[in-house]
Structure formats: structure tokens, C-alpha cells
C-alpha positions in Angstrom: 0.0 0.0 0.0 1.1 3.6 -0.5 0.3 7.1 0.7 0.5 10.2 -1.5 2.2 13.2 0.1 1.3 16.7 -1.1 2.6 18.9 1.8 5.9 19.2 3.7 5.9 17.6 7.1 6.8 14.6 9.2 5.2 11.3 8.2 5.3 8.0 10.0 3.9 4.5 9.4 3.4 1.6 11.6 3.0 -1.9 10.1 2.1 -5.3 11.6 3.1 -8.5 9.9 1.2 -11.7 9.9 3.1 -12.9 13.1 1.9 -9.8 15.0 5.3 -8.1 15.0 5.2 -4.3 14.7 7.5 -1.9 12.9 7.5 1.8 12.5 9.4 4.3 10.4 9.4 8.1 10.2 10.3 10.4 7.4 10.6 14.2 7.1 9.4 15.5 3.7 10.3 19.0 2.6 8.9 20.2 -0.6 11.3 22.6 -2.3 10.5 25.2 -4.9 11.0 24.4 -8.5 12.7 27.1 -10.7 10.3 29.3 -12.6 12.2 30.7 -15.6 11.3 32.5 -18.8 13.4 33.6 -21.8 10.6 36.0 -22.8 8.3 36.0 -25.8 9.4 34.9 -29.3 11.0 38.0 -30.9 12.7 39.5 -33.9 16.0 41.3 -33.9 17.8 43.2 -36.7 20.7 41.8 -38.7 24.0 42.8 -37.2 22.6 43.0 -33.6 22.6 40.5 -30.9 20.3 39.5 -28.1 21.5 38.2 -24.7 19.2 35.5 -23.2 19.3 35.6 -19.4 17.1 33.3 -17.4 18.5 34.7 -14.1 21.8 34.2 -12.2 20.3 32.4 -9.1 20.6 28.9 -10.5 23.3 26.4 -9.8 23.5 25.0 -13.4 22.6 25.9 -16.9 22.4 23.8 -20.0 21.7 25.4 -23.4 20.6 23.7 -26.6 24.2 23.6 -27.8 25.4 22.1 -24.5 27.0 25.3 -23.3 26.7 25.9 -19.6 27.1 29.7 -19.1 24.3 31.6 -17.3 23.7 33.8 -20.4 23.5 33.0 -24.1 24.1 35.5 -27.0 21.9 35.1 -30.1 22.6 36.6 -33.5 21.0 34.1 -35.9 17.5 32.9 -36.5 16.4 29.8 -34.5 15.0 28.1 -31.5 16.9 28.5 -28.3 16.3 26.6 -25.0 17.8 26.3 -21.6 17.4 23.9 -18.7 18.3 25.3 -15.3 18.8 23.6 -11.9 18.3 25.3 -8.6 20.2 24.6 -5.3 17.7 21.8 -4.5 18.6 20.1 -7.8 15.2 20.8 -9.3 15.2 21.4 -13.0 13.1 23.7 -15.2 13.3 24.5 -18.9 12.3 27.4 -21.2 12.6 28.1 -25.0 12.3 31.0 -27.3 12.3 31.5 -31.1 14.4 34.4 -32.4 13.9 35.7 -36.0 16.3 38.1 -37.8 14.9 41.0 -39.8 17.0 42.2 -42.7 15.5 44.8 -44.9 17.1 44.6 -48.3 16.9 47.4 -50.7 18.5 48.2 -54.0 18.1 51.5 -56.0 20.0 49.9 -58.8 23.5 50.7 -60.3 24.8 54.2 -60.9 23.3 55.5 -64.1 23.0 58.4 -66.5 20.0 60.7 -66.9 19.5 62.8 -69.9 18.2 66.2 -69.1 14.4 66.4 -69.6 13.9 62.7 -68.8 13.1 61.2 -65.4 14.1 58.1 -63.4 11.8 56.6 -60.7 13.7 55.2 -57.7 11.8 52.5 -55.9 13.3 50.7 -52.9 10.3 48.4 -52.6 6.9 48.6 -50.8 5.9 47.5 -47.3 8.3 49.4 -45.1 7.1 51.4 -42.1 9.2 54.4 -42.9 11.1 55.9 -45.9 13.6 58.9 -45.6 15.2 60.2 -48.8 18.3 62.4 -49.0 16.1 65.6 -48.9 14.2 64.3 -45.8 11.0 63.5 -47.8 9.2 60.4 -47.0 7.4 59.1 -50.1 7.7 55.4 -51.0 9.2 56.3 -54.4 11.3 59.2 -55.6 11.3 60.8 -59.0 14.7 62.1 -60.2 14.8 65.0 -62.5 18.5 66.1 -62.2 21.8 64.3 -61.8 23.1 63.9 -58.3 23.6 61.5 -55.4 20.4 60.0 -54.1 19.8 57.8 -51.1 17.0 56.3 -49.0 16.8 54.8 -45.6 14.0 52.4 -45.0 12.7 51.1 -41.6 10.7 47.9 -41.3 8.1 47.0 -38.7 10.7 45.7 -36.3 12.6 49.1 -36.4 15.4 47.6 -38.5 16.9 49.9 -41.1 18.6 49.6 -44.5 20.3 52.3 -46.6 21.1 52.4 -50.3 22.7 55.2 -52.4 22.8 55.8 -56.2 24.8 58.2 -58.2 23.0 59.6 -61.2 24.9 61.6 -63.8 22.9 64.3 -65.6 23.8 64.8 -69.2 22.4 67.2 -71.8 20.7 65.5 -74.7 22.7 65.6 -77.9 21.7 68.2 -80.5 21.3 66.7 -83.9 22.4 69.0 -86.8 22.5 68.0 -90.4 23.9 71.3 -91.5 22.4 73.8 -94.0 20.3 72.8 -96.9 
């Protein structure tokens, strides 16, 4: 037979065998707290940045998904990350998190030539939260009328940025002349 224990305390049992002999035993049960950890919510970071995962420094051991054992873990690539910690009572707890990397990628094209009187439409792509051109305007596209250096900085919904620059040389259209009649 058995007895389920749900609280700390002193427990004892007395048994009698078929010959009438008695035996007793006492045990002290202490319930110890299990670790409660969190690595936070799944999140997105920008390319070129890092995020340090820190479940807390109060644990006696750490085991990350790659078998490293430091109390903190630095993330700079997309993936699932997990840790199992053990407290001073040797009780384990685990947590995991998914980290995604946002990398806005824009391209205004190669440097080019613009004949005076023509136009070039610069389009870094749609769907960004913010656009800032060299003249501090914020339209999604930019119409070039004259030669010069043009650049745009875009910001995505995760507050990650990308910048691209294009040099456009302005040239006069050639004048055709066949001479006099």
C-alpha cells in the first residue's frame, strides 16, 4: 500500500506483519520550490545586432541547446533556443524562445546616366514602415529630374533599417544637326 504526500511535514507509518510483529518508520518530507524561468516571448532582432538571453543568475547550473553551460547566451541568428536550469535543491526547469532576424534589403540599382528632360523613378520596394530620402522627404518612391547623389533609408516594422545610395549623372541631350540645306 502507499500514501501520497502533497505537503511538507513529518510522516510515519506503523506496520504489523502476519506474526503480530510491529515496525515503525518516520520520514521528514520537505517540498522545495522548482525554478520558474522564462526567456521571454518569441521576438525579432535586426541583422547585425545580438540579443542576450538571461534566465537569471540564481541557478546552480545551466544547459543550453548547444550544451554550453554559461548563465547567459548571446543570439545573433534565427532559430529556437532553449535552456534547462537547476536550482540549489537540484530541481530542473526549462524554457525556450524563437528568435527571428529581420534584414531589410533594398537596391536602388546601379549608378546610371539621366538625360536632361527625362526622369528616373527610384523604388526601394513597398511595405516598409518608414522611408527617408536624402532631402528628408518620406514618399515610397522618388522621381529624379536632375543628376546627383540620391539615397534612401527604410525602416521595417521591427525598427530595422537599410540604406542604399545611387549616383545619377545628368547629361544634356545631344543636339542633332545635319547642316544647312
